[in-house]
C-alpha positions in Angstrom: 12.1 -10.1 -4.2 14.3 -12.7 -2.5 17.4 -10.4 -2.5 15.5 -7.8 -0.6 14.0 -10.2 1.7 17.5 -11.5 2.5 19.0 -8.0 3.0 16.3 -7.3 5.5 16.8 -10.3 7.1 20.1 -9.1 8.2 18.6 -6.4 10.1 19.2 -3.9 7.2 16.5 -1.5 7.0 15.1 -1.1 3.2 13.7 1.7 1.7 11.8 0.4 -1.3 10.2 3.1 -3.8 7.6 0.6 -6.1 4.2 1.2 -7.7 3.8 -3.0 -7.9 1.3 -3.4 -4.8 1.2 -7.1 -4.6 5.2 -6.9 -4.3 4.9 -3.9 -1.7 2.2 -5.4 0.3 3.8 -9.3 0.2 7.6 -8.3 1.4 6.8 -4.7 3.6 6.5 -4.8 7.4 5.5 -0.9 7.1 4.6 0.8 4.3 4.1 4.5 3.8 1.7 6.2 0.8 2.1 8.9 -0.9 -0.1 11.1 -2.9 1.8 14.3 -4.4 4.8 14.1 -2.3 2.7 14.0 0.8 1.9 11.7 3.2 -1.6 10.0 3.3 -1.4 6.9 5.5 1.6 5.0 7.1 1.7 1.8 8.8 1.3 -2.2 8.5 0.5 -3.3 5.1 -3.2 -4.9 6.3 -4.0 -1.4 7.5 -3.2 0.0 4.3 -5.5 -2.0 1.9 -7.9 -0.9 4.0 -7.5 2.9 4.0 -10.1 4.8 2.7 -7.7 7.5 1.5 -5.2 5.1 -0.2 -8.2 3.5 -2.1 -9.5 6.9 -3.1 -6.3 8.3 -4.0 -5.3 4.9 -6.1 -8.5 3.6 -7.1 -10.6 6.6 -7.7 -13.9 7.6 -6.0 -17.2 6.0 -7.5 -19.8 8.8 -8.4 -22.6 6.4 -6.5 -21.6 6.8 -2.8 -23.6 3.2 -2.2 -20.9 1.9 -4.0 -18.2 0.2 -2.1 -15.4 0.2 -4.6 -12.7 -1.3 -2.0 -15.3 -4.2 -2.2 -15.4 -4.4 -5.7 -11.8 -4.2 -6.9 -10.3 -5.9 -3.7 -12.7 -8.8 -3.3 
């Protein structure tokens, strides 16, 4: 993570393909989320964490529509 930060600080673009969500959200200025090879969301990490398409793709959709899965999982 430190090396990636230092490279970015030099002004170079860094493309990171990673499934470690905590790492991606902590180090990225912009995140693009793919599902089956198609972009479903792109933007700043804070927006991506709240995107319902991302939540549904990576956490699933609850059987009970009254359940707020994002609140339960993301706290």
